[in-house]
C-alpha positions in Angstrom: 164.5 -39.4 74.5 164.8 -39.4 78.3 161.1 -38.8 78.6 160.4 -41.8 76.4 162.7 -43.9 78.5 160.8 -42.8 81.6 157.6 -44.0 80.0 159.1 -47.4 79.2 159.5 -49.0 75.7 156.4 -49.4 73.6 155.1 -52.9 73.1 156.3 -54.8 70.1 154.5 -57.8 68.6 156.2 -61.2 69.0 157.0 -63.1 65.8 153.9 -64.5 64.2 151.6 -62.8 66.8 148.0 -63.8 66.2 146.4 -63.1 69.6 147.2 -64.4 73.0 150.3 -66.6 72.6 149.8 -70.3 72.3 153.4 -71.0 73.2 153.2 -70.6 76.9 155.4 -71.6 79.8 154.7 -72.1 83.5 155.0 -68.8 85.2 156.0 -68.0 88.9 156.4 -71.7 89.8 157.9 -70.8 93.2 154.7 -69.0 94.3 152.7 -72.0 93.1 154.8 -74.3 95.2 154.4 -72.0 98.2 150.6 -71.9 97.7 150.4 -75.7 97.8 152.7 -75.9 100.8 150.3 -73.4 102.5 147.3 -75.6 101.7 149.1 -78.8 102.9 150.2 -77.1 106.2 146.7 -75.7 106.7 145.2 -79.2 106.2 147.8 -80.7 108.6 146.9 -78.0 111.2 143.2 -78.7 110.6 143.6 -82.5 111.1 145.6 -81.8 114.3 142.8 -79.4 115.5 140.1 -82.0 114.7 142.0 -84.6 116.7 142.7 -82.4 119.7 139.8 -80.0 119.7 136.0 -80.3 120.0 133.8 -78.2 117.8 131.0 -78.5 120.3 132.8 -76.1 122.6 132.1 -73.4 120.0 128.5 -74.3 119.1 127.0 -75.4 122.4 126.5 -73.2 125.5 128.8 -73.4 128.5 127.3 -73.4 132.0 128.8 -71.8 135.1 130.7 -74.9 136.1 132.3 -75.5 132.7 130.0 -78.2 131.4 128.7 -78.1 127.8 124.9 -78.3 127.7 123.7 -81.1 125.5 127.0 -83.1 125.7 129.0 -85.2 128.0 131.9 -82.7 127.9 132.7 -81.6 131.4 132.5 -82.9 135.0 128.8 -83.7 134.6 127.1 -85.5 131.7 124.6 -82.9 130.2 123.4 -85.0 127.3 119.8 -84.7 128.4 120.1 -81.0 129.2 120.8 -79.2 126.0 119.6 -75.7 126.9 121.2 -72.9 129.0 119.1 -70.9 131.4 120.9 -67.7 132.4 121.3 -67.0 136.1 123.3 -63.8 136.2 124.6 -61.1 133.8 128.1 -62.6 134.0 126.7 -65.1 131.5 126.6 -67.8 134.2 123.8 -70.2 133.8 122.6 -73.8 134.3 121.7 -76.5 131.8 118.0 -77.4 131.5 116.0 -80.0 129.6 113.7 -77.4 127.9 113.5 -73.6 127.9 110.7 -72.8 130.3 107.2 -72.0 128.9 105.1 -70.4 131.6 101.5 -69.5 131.1 101.6 -66.9 133.8 104.9 -65.5 132.3 106.8 -65.1 135.7 106.9 -66.9 139.0 108.7 -64.7 141.5 108.4 -67.4 144.2 110.6 -69.9 142.3 114.3 -69.3 141.8 116.5 -71.2 139.4 119.9 -71.5 141.1 123.3 -73.0 140.7 121.9 -76.0 142.6 118.5 -76.5 141.0 115.1 -75.0 141.9 114.5 -73.1 145.2 110.8 -72.5 145.9 108.9 -70.7 148.7 105.2 -70.4 149.5 103.2 -69.1 146.6 105.3 -70.9 143.8 103.4 -72.3 140.9 106.2 -73.8 138.8 106.7 -77.6 138.9 110.0 -79.4 138.5 108.7 -80.8 135.2 108.4 -77.3 133.8 111.9 -76.4 134.6 114.1 -79.5 134.8 117.6 -78.4 135.9 120.6 -80.7 135.8 122.0 -82.2 139.0 124.9 -80.0 140.1 125.4 -81.6 143.5 128.8 -83.0 142.3 130.1 -79.6 141.1 132.8 -77.8 143.2 131.3 -74.4 142.6 127.7 -75.1 143.6 126.0 -72.6 145.8 122.8 -73.4 147.6 119.9 -71.1 148.4 118.5 -70.7 151.9 115.7 -68.4 153.0 118.2 -66.0 154.5 120.4 -66.0 151.4 117.8 -65.8 148.7 114.3 -65.1 150.1 114.3 -63.2 153.5 110.9 -63.1 155.2 109.3 -64.7 152.1 109.2 -61.2 150.6 109.8 -60.9 146.7 111.2 -57.4 147.1 113.7 -58.5 149.6 114.7 -61.5 147.5 115.7 -59.2 144.7 118.3 -57.4 146.9 119.4 -60.6 148.7 122.9 -62.1 148.3 121.5 -65.0 146.2 119.8 -62.8 143.5 121.8 -59.7 144.1 120.1 -57.5 141.4 120.8 -60.2 138.8 124.4 -60.7 139.7 124.1 -63.6 142.1 123.8 -67.4 141.8 120.0 -67.5 141.6 117.3 -65.9 139.5 113.5 -66.0 139.0 111.6 -68.5 136.8 110.5 -66.6 133.7 108.9 -67.5 130.3 111.5 -67.9 127.6 112.1 -68.8 124.0 115.1 -70.6 122.5 117.8 -69.1 120.4 120.9 -71.3 119.6 120.3 -73.5 122.6 120.1 -70.4 124.9 116.9 -69.6 126.8 116.0 -65.9 126.2 113.7 -64.1 128.6 110.5 -62.6 127.0 110.0 -58.9 127.6 106.5 -59.5 128.9 107.9 -61.8 131.5 110.5 -59.4 132.7 107.9 -56.6 132.8 105.6 -58.6 135.0 108.5 -59.6 137.3 109.5 -55.9 137.5 106.1 -55.0 138.9 106.3 -57.7 141.6 109.9 -57.7 142.9 110.7 -54.1 142.3 107.5 -52.0 142.2 109.4 -48.8 142.7 111.5 -49.5 139.7 114.8 -48.7 141.4 117.4 -49.4 138.7 115.5 -52.6 137.7 115.6 -51.9 134.0 119.4 -51.3 134.2 120.1 -54.4 136.2 117.6 -57.0 135.3 115.6 -56.4 132.1 118.3 -57.9 130.0 120.1 -60.6 132.1 121.7 -62.0 129.0 123.5 -58.8 128.2 122.7 -56.0 125.7 123.3 -58.0 122.5 120.2 -60.1 123.1 117.9 -57.1 123.3 117.5 -57.0 119.5 116.8 -60.7 119.4 113.9 -60.3 121.9 112.4 -57.3 120.2 112.7 -58.9 116.7 111.3 -62.4 117.6 107.9 -61.8 115.9 109.5 -60.0 113.0 111.8 -62.8 112.2 109.1 -65.4 112.7 106.9 -63.6 110.2 109.8 -63.0 107.8 110.8 -66.7 107.7 107.1 -67.6 107.1 106.9 -65.2 104.2 110.2 -66.5 102.7 108.9 -70.1 103.0 105.7 -69.2 101.2 107.6 -67.5 98.4 110.5 -69.9 98.3 110.0 -70.9 94.7 109.6 -67.3 93.6 112.8 -66.4 95.4 114.8 -69.1 93.5 113.2 -68.4 90.1 112.9 -64.7 90.2 116.0 -64.0 92.4 118.4 -66.1 90.3 116.8 -66.3 86.9 115.5 -62.8 86.2 118.8 -61.0 87.0 120.7 -63.1 84.4 118.1 -62.4 81.7 118.1 -58.7 82.6 121.9 -58.6 82.6 122.0 -59.9 79.1 119.3 -57.3 78.2 121.5 -54.6 79.7 124.5 -55.8 77.7 122.4 -55.7 74.5 121.1 -52.2 75.3 124.6 -50.9 75.5 125.1 -51.9 71.8 122.1 -49.9 70.6 123.3 -46.7 69.0 122.9 -43.7 71.2 122.0 -45.5 74.5 125.5 -45.6 75.9 126.3 -42.1 74.9 123.1 -40.7 76.5 123.9 -42.7 79.7 127.5 -41.5 80.0 126.9 -37.9 79.2 123.9 -37.7 81.6 126.1 -39.1 84.4 128.8 -36.5 83.5 126.4 -33.6 83.6 124.8 -35.0 86.8 128.2 -35.1 88.4 129.0 -31.5 87.5 125.5 -30.4 88.4 125.7 -32.0 91.9 128.9 -30.2 92.6 127.6 -26.8 91.5 124.3 -27.4 93.3 126.3 -28.1 96.5 128.3 -24.9 95.9 125.1 -22.8 95.5 123.5 -24.4 98.5 126.5 -23.8 100.8 126.6 -20.1 99.6 122.9 -19.6 100.0 123.0 -21.1 103.5 125.9 -18.8 104.5 123.9 -15.8 103.2 120.9 -16.8 105.3 123.0 -17.3 108.4 124.5 -13.8 108.0 121.1 -12.0 108.0 119.6 -13.9 110.9 118.6 -11.7 113.9 119.5 -12.7 116.5 122.4 -14.6 115.0 122.3 -18.4 115.6 125.7 -19.2 114.1 129.2 -17.9 114.8 131.3 -16.1 112.3 133.6 -19.1 112.0 130.7 -21.3 111.0 129.5 -18.8 108.4 133.0 -18.5 107.0 133.3 -22.3 106.7 130.1 -22.4 104.7 131.2 -19.5 102.5 134.6 -21.0 101.8 133.1 -24.4 101.1 130.9 -22.8 98.5 133.9 -21.2 96.8 135.8 -24.5 96.9 133.0 -26.4 95.3 132.7 -23.8 92.6 136.4 -24.2 91.9 136.0 -28.0 91.8 133.0 -27.8 89.5 135.0 -25.5 87.1 137.9 -27.9 87.1 135.6 -30.8 86.4 134.1 -28.9 83.4 137.6 -28.3 82.0 138.7 -31.8 82.7 135.7 -33.3 80.9 136.2 -30.9 77.9 139.9 -32.0 77.8 139.0 -35.7 78.0 136.1 -35.7 75.6 138.0 -37.7 73.0 139.2 -40.2 75.6 135.6 -40.6 76.8 134.6 -41.4 73.3 137.3 -44.1 73.2 136.0 -45.4 76.5 132.5 -45.8 75.1 134.0 -47.6 72.2 135.6 -50.1 74.6 132.3 -50.6 76.4 130.5 -51.3 73.2 133.1 -53.8 72.2 132.9 -55.4 75.6 129.2 -55.9 75.1 129.9 -57.7 71.9 132.5 -60.0 73.4 130.2 -61.0 76.3 127.2 -61.7 74.0 129.6 -63.8 71.9 130.8 -65.8 74.9 127.7 -66.1 77.2 129.4 -68.9 79.3 131.8 -66.3 80.7 128.9 -64.8 82.7 128.5 -68.1 84.6 132.1 -68.5 85.5 131.7 -66.5 88.7 129.3 -69.2 89.8 132.1 -71.8 89.4 134.4 -69.5 91.3 131.7 -69.3 94.1 131.5 -73.1 94.2 135.2 -73.5 94.5 135.3 -70.9 97.2 132.4 -72.6 99.0 134.3 -75.9 99.0 137.4 -74.2 100.5 135.2 -72.4 103.1 133.7 -75.6 104.2 137.1 -77.2 104.9 138.5 -73.9 106.4 135.5 -73.5 108.7 135.8 -77.0 110.0 139.5 -76.5 110.6 139.0 -73.1 112.2 136.1 -74.2 114.4 138.1 -77.1 115.8 141.1 -74.9 116.3 139.0 -72.3 118.1 137.9 -75.1 120.5 141.5 -75.9 121.5 141.4 -73.7 124.6 141.4 -74.2 128.3 138.8 -73.5 130.9 139.4 -70.7 133.5 137.3 -69.7 136.5 136.3 -66.1 137.1 134.9 -65.2 140.5 132.7 -62.2 141.5 131.6 -60.9 144.9 128.0 -61.4 146.0 127.8 -60.2 149.6 129.9 -62.5 151.7 130.0 -65.2 148.9 131.9 -65.6 145.7 130.1 -66.3 142.4 132.1 -68.6 140.1 131.7 -68.5 136.3 133.7 -70.7 133.9 135.3 -69.1 130.8 137.2 -70.3 127.9 140.8 -69.1 127.3 143.2 -69.6 124.4 146.9 -70.4 124.6 149.6 -68.5 122.7 150.0 -71.5 120.4 146.3 -71.5 119.4 146.4 -67.7 118.9 149.3 -67.9 116.5 147.6 -70.8 114.7 144.5 -68.6 114.4 146.6 -65.8 112.7 148.0 -68.4 110.3 144.5 -69.7 109.5 143.4 -66.1 108.8 146.4 -65.7 106.4 145.4 -69.0 104.7 141.9 -67.6 104.3 143.1 -64.3 102.7 145.6 -65.9 100.3 143.2 -68.6 99.2 140.3 -66.3 98.6 142.4 -63.8 96.7 144.0 -66.6 94.7 140.5 -67.7 93.5 139.7 -64.2 92.5 143.0 -63.6 90.8 142.8 -66.8 88.7 139.4 -65.8 87.6 140.6 -62.4 86.4 143.3 -64.1 84.3 140.7 -66.4 82.8 138.4 -63.5 82.0 141.2 -61.5 80.5 142.4 -64.4 78.3 139.0 -65.2 77.0 138.3 -61.5 76.0 141.8 -61.1 74.6 141.3 -64.1 72.4 138.0 -62.5 71.1 139.7 -59.2 70.5 142.7 -60.6 68.6 140.6 -62.9 66.4 140.4 -61.9 62.8 137.4 -64.3 62.3 135.2 -63.7 65.4 132.7 -66.3 64.2 135.2 -68.9 65.6 134.9 -67.4 69.1 132.3 -68.8 71.5 131.8 -70.5 74.9 134.5 -73.1 74.0 137.0 -70.2 74.1 136.1 -69.7 77.8 136.7 -73.4 78.5 140.1 -73.3 76.8 141.0 -70.2 78.7 140.2 -71.9 82.0 142.4 -74.9 81.3 145.3 -72.8 79.9 145.2 -70.4 82.9 145.1 -73.1 85.5 147.9 -75.1 83.8 150.3 -72.3 83.1 149.5 -69.2 85.2 148.4 -70.5 88.6 151.8 -69.3 89.9 151.2 -65.7 88.7 147.8 -65.7 90.3 149.4 -67.0 93.5 152.1 -64.2 93.4 149.6 -61.4 93.0 147.2 -62.8 95.6 150.1 -63.3 98.0 150.8 -59.5 97.9 147.2 -58.7 98.7 147.0 -61.3 101.4 150.1 -59.9 103.1 148.6 -56.4 103.0 145.4 -57.7 104.5 147.2 -59.5 107.3 149.0 -56.2 108.2 145.7 -54.4 108.2 144.2 -57.1 110.4 147.0 -56.8 112.9 146.5 -53.1 112.9 142.8 -53.6 113.6 143.8 -55.8 116.6 146.2 -53.1 117.8 143.4 -50.5 117.4 141.1 -52.6 119.6 143.9 -52.7 122.2 144.4 -49.0 121.9 140.6 -48.5 122.5 140.9 -50.6 125.7 143.8 -48.5 126.9 142.0 -45.3 125.8 145.2 -44.0 124.2 144.2 -41.2 121.8 147.7 -40.8 120.3 148.0 -44.6 119.5 144.5 -44.6 118.0 145.3 -41.6 115.8 148.6 -43.2 114.5 147.0 -46.6 113.9 144.1 -45.0 112.1 146.5 -43.1 109.8 148.4 -46.4 109.1 145.1 -48.2 108.4 144.2 -45.5 105.8 147.6 -45.6 104.1 147.4 -49.4 103.9 143.9 -49.2 102.5 145.2 -46.9 99.7 148.2 -49.3 99.1 145.8 -52.2 98.8 143.6 -50.4 96.3 146.7 -49.5 94.2 148.0 -53.0 94.3 144.6 -54.4 93.2 144.6 -52.1 90.3 148.2 -53.0 89.3 147.5 -56.7 89.8 144.5 -56.6 87.5 146.4 -55.0 84.7 149.4 -57.4 85.3 147.0 -60.4 84.9 145.8 -59.0 81.6 149.4 -58.8 80.3 150.0 -62.4 81.5 146.8 -63.5 79.7 147.9 -61.9 76.4 151.7 -62.5 76.4 152.2 -65.4 78.9 154.7 -63.4 80.9 155.5 -63.7 84.6 154.0 -61.5 87.3 156.9 -59.1 87.7 157.4 -58.7 83.9 153.6 -58.3 83.4 153.3 -55.7 86.2 156.2 -53.7 84.8 154.8 -53.7 81.3 151.3 -52.9 82.6 152.6 -50.0 84.7 154.4 -48.3 81.8 151.5 -49.0 79.4 149.1 -47.3 81.8 151.7 -44.4 82.3 151.8 -43.9 78.5 148.0 -43.8 78.3 147.1 -42.2 81.6 144.3 -40.0 80.2 142.7 -42.9 78.4 142.9 -45.1 81.5 141.3 -42.3 83.6 138.5 -41.8 81.1 137.7 -45.5 80.8 137.8 -45.9 84.6 135.2 -43.2 84.9 133.0 -44.4 82.1 133.3 -48.1 83.1 132.6 -47.3 86.7 129.4 -45.5 85.7 128.4 -48.2 83.4 129.0 -50.9 86.0 127.1 -49.0 88.7 124.1 -48.1 86.5 124.1 -51.7 85.3 123.8 -53.1 88.9 121.1 -50.6 89.8 119.2 -51.4 86.5 119.3 -55.1 87.0 118.3 -55.0 90.7 115.5 -52.5 90.1 113.9 -54.2 87.1 114.2 -57.6 88.9 112.5 -56.3 92.0 109.7 -54.6 90.0 109.0 -57.8 88.1 109.1 -59.8 91.3 106.7 -57.4 93.1 104.1 -57.8 90.3 104.5 -61.6 90.1 104.4 -62.3 93.9 101.6 -59.8 94.6 99.4 -61.3 91.9 99.9 -64.9 92.9 100.5 -65.2 96.7 100.2 -61.6 98.0 97.2 -62.4 100.2 99.1 -65.2 102.0 101.9 -63.0 103.2 102.3 -60.9 106.3 104.3 -58.4 104.2 105.7 -58.5 100.7 108.6 -56.3 101.7 110.6 -59.2 103.2 110.7 -61.4 100.1 111.2 -58.4 97.9 114.2 -57.3 100.0 115.6 -60.8 99.8 115.1 -60.9 96.0 116.7 -57.4 95.7 119.7 -58.7 97.7 120.1 -61.7 95.4 119.7 -59.6 92.3 122.3 -57.1 93.5 124.7 -60.0 94.1 124.0 -61.5 90.7 124.3 -58.1 89.1 127.7 -57.6 90.9 128.8 -61.0 89.5 127.7 -60.0 86.0 129.2 -56.5 86.1 132.5 -57.7 87.6 132.9 -59.7 84.4 132.0 -56.5 82.5 134.6 -54.4 84.5 137.4 -56.9 83.9 136.4 -57.2 80.2 136.5 -53.4 79.7 140.0 -53.2 81.2 141.1 -56.1 79.0 139.6 -54.5 75.8 141.5 -51.2 76.6 144.8 -52.9 77.1 144.3 -55.0 74.0 143.4 -51.8 72.0 146.5 -50.0 73.3 148.7 -53.0 72.6 147.2 -53.3 69.2 147.8 -49.6 68.5 151.5 -49.8 69.6 152.3 -53.1 67.9 150.7 -52.7 64.5 150.2 -50.1 61.8 146.7 -48.7 61.0 146.0 -51.2 58.3 147.1 -54.3 60.3 145.2 -53.6 63.6 142.6 -55.9 65.0 140.3 -53.0 66.2 136.7 -53.1 64.9 133.5 -51.2 65.3 133.5 -48.2 67.6 137.2 -48.6 68.4 138.2 -48.6 64.7 135.9 -45.6 64.1 137.6 -43.7 66.9 141.1 -44.5 65.5 140.0 -43.5 62.0 138.6 -40.2 63.2 141.3 -39.2 65.8 144.4 -41.0 64.5 
């Protein structure tokens, strides 16, 4: 009796139970109110940020004097000078009208400085080619002279002068560039040519100068032609990307759902994955043992005894794990059959309600609307900082570079905006799970399934939003809080890296791992609580308690269906992506293959879209499988054998195994 109490009381059917209750009440209203208060306060903060911030501070480049290129923001009006030409590797630069395009790639006799162009004998660049803004009114302007920047008219001496200072001064050479996000990026060919002129002995030139803009732009430089060709190929195949990338995965997804209903297909797929899992473990054990044996007989020995022992003991451990897996699968074979029955019933429900597949698209649109507002608010909030001046030594002079700093108030608001993002995103996902569960539960508990269709999905949407938004807000709030704690730990980890504290990094890493596990467990519990809410209309805490004990009473079944459903979902995603990519390859190659630089780029893009669509499709599948299992267990606990709602494979399993 005590053991039964520890497992919780079995479910009992409410009076006149005929599927998910139609007599519902609003659940977890307080959390719903808190969610709306959060959205209202976020909107208020966003309006405040829009009134006091300026998004251009985030988008447009900042010159060395604190002016925004392309705007009137700052001491000098830079409206006619939208591009930033970098002068030193402290990210200090000047605003220019156009990114320089030089036919001869580099002009070592022309310097772009904090005070415009400085040219000596031999220069070929005109002021029209590099039009620098007028910085004469700036307080931090430094002016070149021959002594400061170009001693004896020698390029090699200019490189080591106080003005250029190995790329750390207030002047730098005129080079051929290309534009990336209003920043002028030096071309590799230009820096190579400059290298041969101003530093022919290559003394630390590569380290100091090749990448004036800092290391992150190196990949942009190297990949310029690659991205240019890729975007060209994507433009040529744009209609194929839309048609094949979005249309084919949906068709293939329904084909996959239909295939799972064909007798024998699901069984073959599941048992092959089981044998493959066991086979991989035993293969790993054999390989580790064989490797250890080879190491032992090597003469002269290349590996220590400790390394050989590690390989040997790893082999033994893997053999033990493989044996345990064999015993586990033998013990769980009946549960695996139940799991396959749940999967088959899931396929039937999805085929009966095809609209449910497209619900994630609606979720995506809602999330996109939220993200647009949130991004506008966050961008303006991020611009509510203050300018600060950093100075660096350059010989007997000081180089000034303006930076952007945030106040404590803005930092705290940033953390709050991050919390709003987490809670809102998780709420959208949680409400979707309740809607999925309610639609599938209505299908399961319908005596006459001919009455079930896409209208069932619509009624589930309206009912869930009206009555159970609070429950979704409750569950998503828990996940959001965990994510906030993990984000703060990530911030502390970054600080620990800066301090180079090994103990702090180890402790924070352990905390991060623990919270990751807690988050995974809570997601699992939330999903099952949402299913209980969808069926019985109960609040989050009640649903979570009932779901917990329901899972505890049926732990082996849940484990089996988690394994089977995980395999089915993964195989489904791979199947949808692979078949879509194959069809796309044949279609594009036959029609526009000769017009492309490479077919790989469009195919990769289509594969990415197909994987995303497949994930959307199979996420519905995963939730539907979990719902079918809970409905089946509830059906089994609440009704006698002749009154149950189970049909098809599930009913056959019950009839056979009792």
